[in-house]
C-alpha positions in Angstrom: 77.9 1.5 -19.2 80.7 4.2 -19.6 80.4 6.0 -22.8 84.2 5.5 -23.4 85.7 2.3 -23.0 89.7 1.7 -23.1 90.8 -1.6 -23.1 94.6 -2.6 -24.4 94.9 1.5 -24.8 92.0 1.3 -27.5 89.1 3.1 -27.5 85.9 1.0 -28.1 82.5 3.2 -29.2 79.4 2.4 -28.3 77.7 0.2 -31.5 81.2 -0.6 -32.1 82.1 -4.4 -32.8 86.4 -4.7 -32.1 89.1 -7.3 -32.1 91.9 -6.0 -29.6 95.2 -8.0 -29.0 96.9 -7.1 -25.9 100.8 -7.7 -25.3 101.4 -10.7 -22.9 104.8 -11.5 -22.0 106.8 -13.0 -24.9 107.8 -17.1 -25.0 111.5 -17.5 -25.6 111.0 -14.5 -28.2 107.8 -15.3 -29.7 105.3 -12.4 -29.3 102.4 -13.7 -27.3 98.9 -11.5 -27.3 95.8 -11.3 -25.4 93.0 -11.8 -27.9 89.9 -10.0 -27.0 86.2 -9.3 -28.7 84.6 -6.3 -27.3 80.7 -6.1 -28.5 79.1 -2.5 -27.9 75.6 -1.9 -28.0 74.3 1.5 -29.3 72.1 1.7 -25.9 73.5 2.0 -22.6 74.0 -1.3 -20.5 75.9 -3.6 -18.0 79.1 -4.8 -19.3 79.5 -8.6 -18.9 82.9 -10.4 -19.8 82.7 -13.7 -20.7 86.2 -15.8 -20.5 87.8 -19.2 -20.9 91.0 -21.6 -20.9 92.4 -19.8 -18.3 93.3 -23.3 -18.1 94.6 -24.2 -21.2 93.6 -27.4 -21.7 90.2 -26.7 -20.9 88.9 -26.0 -24.4 84.7 -26.2 -24.3 84.6 -22.4 -23.4 86.4 -21.7 -26.5 83.7 -23.3 -28.9 81.0 -22.1 -26.7 82.4 -18.4 -27.3 83.0 -19.2 -31.0 79.0 -20.1 -30.9 78.1 -17.3 -29.0 79.9 -14.6 -31.2 77.7 -15.8 -34.1 74.2 -15.1 -33.0 72.3 -12.4 -34.6 70.7 -11.3 -31.5 73.8 -10.0 -30.2 73.1 -6.9 -32.6 70.5 -5.9 -30.4 72.7 -6.0 -27.5 71.8 -3.3 -25.0 75.6 -2.7 -22.8 79.1 -4.2 -23.6 80.1 -7.9 -24.0 83.3 -8.6 -23.7 84.5 -11.9 -24.7 87.9 -13.7 -24.1 88.2 -17.5 -25.8 91.5 -17.9 -24.6 93.0 -16.6 -21.1 95.9 -18.9 -20.8 97.6 -19.1 -24.7 100.8 -20.8 -23.4 98.9 -24.0 -21.9 96.5 -24.0 -25.0 99.8 -24.5 -27.0 100.9 -27.0 -24.8 97.7 -28.5 -24.0 98.3 -28.1 -20.4 96.5 -26.8 -17.6 99.2 -24.8 -16.5 101.4 -21.7 -17.4 105.3 -22.5 -18.6 106.5 -21.9 -15.3 104.1 -24.7 -13.6 101.9 -21.9 -11.9 97.9 -22.2 -11.8 96.6 -19.0 -13.2 93.4 -19.3 -11.6 95.4 -19.4 -8.0 97.3 -16.2 -9.4 94.8 -13.3 -9.0 94.9 -10.7 -8.9 98.4 -10.9 -10.3 101.6 -8.5 -10.1 102.9 -6.7 -12.9 106.3 -7.1 -11.6 105.8 -10.9 -10.4 105.6 -14.5 -11.7 104.8 -14.8 -15.5 101.2 -16.3 -13.8 101.1 -12.9 -11.6 101.8 -10.2 -14.8 99.2 -12.5 -16.9 96.8 -12.6 -14.0 97.5 -8.8 -13.7 96.9 -8.1 -17.1 93.5 -9.7 -17.6 92.2 -8.5 -14.0 93.3 -4.5 -15.0 91.8 -5.0 -18.4 88.7 -7.3 -18.6 87.6 -7.8 -14.8 87.8 -3.9 -13.8 85.9 -3.1 -16.6 83.5 -5.0 -16.1 80.3 -5.5 -13.8 79.9 -9.0 -14.0 82.1 -12.8 -15.2 81.0 -15.5 -16.6 84.2 -17.8 -16.7 83.9 -21.2 -18.5 85.7 -24.3 -17.4 85.6 -27.7 -17.7 87.0 -30.7 -15.7 90.4 -31.6 -15.6 92.4 -34.4 -17.4 90.6 -37.4 -17.5 87.9 -36.0 -15.7 84.7 -35.2 -16.7 82.2 -32.5 -15.1 77.6 -32.5 -15.4 76.7 -29.2 -16.6 76.7 -26.9 -13.6 76.9 -23.0 -12.4 78.8 -22.6 -8.9 78.2 -19.6 -7.3 77.5 -18.6 -3.7 74.1 -19.2 -2.9 73.5 -16.8 0.1 74.2 -14.1 -2.7 71.2 -13.4 -4.3 72.1 -12.0 -7.1 74.5 -14.5 -8.4 72.1 -16.5 -7.3 69.5 -15.8 -9.6 71.7 -15.4 -12.5 72.7 -19.0 -11.9 69.2 -20.8 -12.3 68.6 -18.4 -14.7 71.4 -19.8 -16.8 69.7 -23.2 -16.6 72.4 -25.7 -16.5 71.0 -29.2 -14.6 73.1 -28.1 -11.2 73.4 -25.0 -9.4 76.2 -26.0 -6.7 77.0 -23.7 -3.5 80.9 -23.3 -3.7 83.1 -21.4 -1.3 85.7 -19.0 -2.8 89.2 -19.9 -3.0 92.4 -17.9 -2.2 94.1 -16.5 -5.3 90.4 -17.6 -7.5 89.3 -15.5 -10.0 85.9 -15.3 -9.0 87.4 -14.6 -4.6 89.8 -11.7 -6.4 86.8 -10.2 -8.5 84.4 -10.5 -5.9 86.6 -8.1 -3.6 86.4 -5.6 -6.0 82.8 -6.1 -6.2 82.7 -7.8 -9.7 80.5 -10.9 -9.3 81.7 -14.4 -11.3 79.6 -17.4 -12.4 81.7 -20.5 -13.1 80.1 -22.9 -15.6 82.0 -26.2 -15.1 81.1 -28.9 -18.1 82.9 -31.7 -19.7 86.0 -32.5 -20.0 89.9 -31.2 -20.6 90.7 -31.6 -23.9 87.8 -32.8 -25.4 84.9 -31.6 -26.8 81.3 -31.9 -25.5 78.3 -31.1 -27.7 75.6 -30.7 -24.9 77.8 -28.8 -22.5 78.6 -26.7 -25.3 74.9 -26.1 -26.1 74.1 -25.9 -22.6 77.0 -22.9 -22.4 75.7 -21.1 -25.3 72.2 -21.1 -24.5 72.8 -20.7 -20.5 74.9 -17.3 -21.3 71.9 -15.7 -23.5 69.7 -16.6 -20.7 72.2 -15.0 -18.2 71.9 -11.5 -20.6 68.5 -11.9 -20.8 68.0 -11.7 -17.0 70.1 -8.6 -16.9 67.9 -6.9 -19.8 71.2 -7.0 -22.2 68.9 -8.8 -24.7 65.3 -9.0 -25.1 63.4 -11.9 -23.8 62.0 -14.7 -26.8 59.1 -14.6 -28.3 58.9 -18.1 -27.6 57.2 -19.6 -24.6 59.2 -21.8 -23.3 58.8 -23.5 -19.5 61.5 -22.4 -17.2 63.5 -25.2 -16.4 64.8 -25.1 -12.2 67.8 -26.5 -11.7 68.8 -29.0 -8.9 70.5 -26.7 -5.8 73.4 -28.1 -4.3 74.8 -26.8 -1.2 77.1 -29.6 -0.4 79.4 -31.8 -2.2 82.4 -34.3 -2.1 84.4 -36.5 -4.0 84.6 -40.1 -2.8 88.1 -41.7 -3.0 90.4 -44.9 -4.0 90.5 -47.1 -1.3 93.0 -49.2 -2.9 95.0 -48.8 -6.4 94.0 -50.8 -9.5 91.5 -51.0 -12.3 87.9 -48.9 -11.5 85.3 -50.6 -13.1 81.8 -47.5 -13.2 78.6 -48.9 -12.8 77.3 -45.0 -12.4 77.2 -42.5 -14.8 77.3 -38.1 -15.0 73.5 -37.4 -13.6 73.2 -41.0 -12.3 71.3 -40.4 -8.8 72.9 -42.6 -6.0 71.7 -43.3 -2.4 73.7 -43.3 0.4 75.6 -47.1 1.2 75.4 -47.9 -3.2 78.1 -49.4 -4.9 78.9 -47.0 -7.6 81.8 -48.5 -8.5 84.4 -51.5 -8.2 88.1 -51.5 -8.2 90.2 -54.9 -9.1 93.7 -55.5 -8.9 95.2 -55.5 -12.4 96.5 -59.5 -11.6 94.3 -60.8 -8.9 90.4 -61.8 -8.3 90.8 -59.4 -5.3 89.3 -55.9 -5.2 87.0 -53.0 -3.5 84.6 -51.4 -4.0 83.1 -47.3 -4.1 80.7 -46.2 -1.8 78.3 -43.1 -1.9 78.5 -41.3 1.0 74.9 -40.0 0.7 72.2 -39.6 -1.5 72.8 -37.6 -4.3 73.7 -36.7 -8.1 77.2 -37.5 -9.6 78.3 -34.1 -11.1 81.7 -35.7 -11.7 83.3 -38.3 -12.3 87.2 -40.0 -13.3 87.4 -41.0 -16.8 90.5 -42.6 -16.4 89.9 -46.8 -15.6 93.8 -46.7 -13.6 93.4 -45.5 -10.7 95.8 -45.1 -7.3 94.9 -45.3 -3.7 93.6 -42.0 -2.6 92.7 -40.7 -5.8 89.4 -38.6 -6.6 86.4 -40.9 -8.6 83.2 -39.7 -8.4 82.0 -36.0 -7.4 79.0 -36.3 -5.3 76.3 -33.0 -5.0 73.9 -33.8 -2.2 70.8 -34.0 -2.6 67.8 -35.9 -0.9 64.9 -36.1 -2.8 66.5 -38.4 -5.2 62.8 -38.8 -7.2 62.8 -35.0 -7.6 66.3 -35.0 -8.8 66.0 -37.3 -11.3 63.4 -35.8 -13.1 65.1 -32.4 -13.2 68.2 -34.0 -14.6 65.9 -35.9 -17.5 64.8 -32.5 -19.5 68.8 -32.1 -20.2 68.2 -34.8 -22.8 69.6 -34.6 -25.8 66.6 -34.4 -27.8 65.8 -30.8 -25.6 69.5 -30.0 -26.3 69.1 -30.2 -30.1 66.1 -27.7 -30.1 67.4 -24.0 -30.1 65.4 -20.9 -30.8 68.4 -19.6 -32.7 69.1 -20.7 -36.6 72.8 -20.3 -35.8 73.2 -22.8 -33.7 70.0 -25.5 -35.6 72.6 -24.9 -38.2 75.4 -26.0 -36.7 77.0 -29.3 -37.7 76.6 -31.3 -34.1 80.4 -32.5 -32.7 80.6 -36.0 -32.5 
């Protein structure tokens, strides 16, 4: 950790907790800013950023960061924590995944200060946040009308991020290739690894996903020795590790009737949903392509031919996978070592 940290032109000293508003391009003469909360410990250590709402309609991460900031344990932080609850402020206001120019911010990195609106915002975030950090944790949900089982995506061939992904203790760790223009791919090129946490659905709060997310970030900070280990002995929960996943797609248009849910195991050839024509009795089925776990699904009963329906992670030992998923029951999620989280009202 550098003795001097400057973000948005402001210096943050060791032991300081400071909010910074970084100027963004205005929207029709309406000023816009990127709110950043920087928490610096008195002792030197790594710098980690946590970001949410790169897609403006993915709001679970905003609540995760709000709860994370309240934890008293952060008063004993070693190193620096940079929190950015809303990266795409424009999309949040319009309830949209995208920016006003219809570009996906997460395909616009590392950005260009003289480029499109997306490119300019991406450049500001990359320069001010990413390049000042040693690691990032980027919080996402499923897209509109899609929900994701809590999962961490990373390159499992990278020993450092793989260990952190397991320490997060989400139900699933999924190997994920880098995509051109994504925050994760461009950050890796600069030696700044990023964990991607996917959980829940766009424009919805999911209490289980939120609680796993808060605890997961704390777990990562502990793994990096930025926070002290818990005095309570707890069993380490090893997630399901999946190297391959695929989306099943609707073979015809119609009404989707799902018979499987998130977290369910499926066998190759098993029927996981039915598709019926709205005005006829005829229909078709959605079949599992291999043994695995459902880690994502469409929540919209209306589908067109070719629409993604279920995201299945391949895992051959289904009994073992089922046992691993079970410990993420609501009873387990409700228990927490943090008094602040215990006192939070559950979001229904």
